[in-house]
C-alpha positions, -999 to +999 in steps of 0.1 A: +000+000+000+013+035-009+012+066+013-008+084-014-027+061-038-038+068-073-074+081-074-071+099-041-092+131-043-082+163-025-092+199-021-067+226-026-080+257-009-054+278-027-056+265-063-050+292-089-072+300-118-077+331-140-095+350-113-068+342-087-070+317-058-100+295-055-107+262-037-107+234-063-110+196-060-084+174-077-079+137-084-044+123-082-036+097-109-005+081-095+009+066-063+034+085-043+054+077-012+082+103-007+076+139+001+092+151-031+073+126-054+052+142-081+014+136-081-002+141-115-036+156-109-067+167-127-092+193-116-129+188-111-153+214-125-191+216-122-205+207-156-234+230-166-238+219-202-248+182-199-267+186-232-232+186-248-218+156-230-226+121-217-216+104-185-181+088-186-154+095-211-159+124-235-125+120-253-129+148-279-137+173-251-110+158-229-134+154-200-147+126-178-182+133-165-193+119-132-229+120-118-240+139-086-233+121-053-207+097-069-182+112-044-191+129-011-182+164-024-200+161-058-235+176-057-239+184-094-227+168-126-190+173-127-163+170-152-127+160-146-107+182-169-082+159-186-066+184-210-042+202-186-028+182-157-016+199-125+016+187-108+019+187-070+047+174-049+033+150-023+045+173+005+024+201-009-007+180-005+001+162+028+019+189+047-002+218+036-028+234+058-046+245+026-052+209+012-077+183+025-078+147+014-111+130+005-121+095-007-113+076-038-137+065-066-138+028-072-111+012-094-135+007-124-141+045-126-104+052-120-094+029-149-120+046-172-105+080-163-070+068-170-081+054-204-097+087-212-065+107-207-047+118-239-011+111-229+001+138-254-010+163-227+014+148-201+052+151-204+070+118-209+088+120-176+054+119-158+036+094-180+054+065-164+041+076-130+006+069-141+014+038-160+033+023-130+004+030-107-020+008-127+001-024-129 
C-alpha cells in the first residue's frame, strides 16, 4: 500500500485560476510515497452543459463526466478536466494546511478516467508515474 494512492481526491483551498486563488477539487492519478514525489492531478469542475456531453469519457472534449453524489463532495454533474494536468509534490498535499484529502472513486471509474487521458498532454517524464500505478 502506498502513502498516497492513485485516485485519491483532494481539495486545494489555494488553487490558482484566471480569477486568482479559489478552492478546487483534484484527483491524483498516480501513487506517491516520498515527500518530493510528483502527483499528476486533474481538476474537477461543475458541468453546466450536460446537453453537450454524456456520463463517462468524452474523449474529444478531454473530460470525464461523473454524476452527482458519486463522491461525497460532488453535488452536481462534474467533469474531470483531462486536457491540462496539475503537478503537485506530495508534501504540498500532505503537509499543507490548505489541502484536504477525501475519498477515492472505485477502481473501475479510475481505470476509465485513466483510459480517457490523452497522454500527449502529459510530459513523458510523468507518463510513467501513471502507467506504473496501474500495474
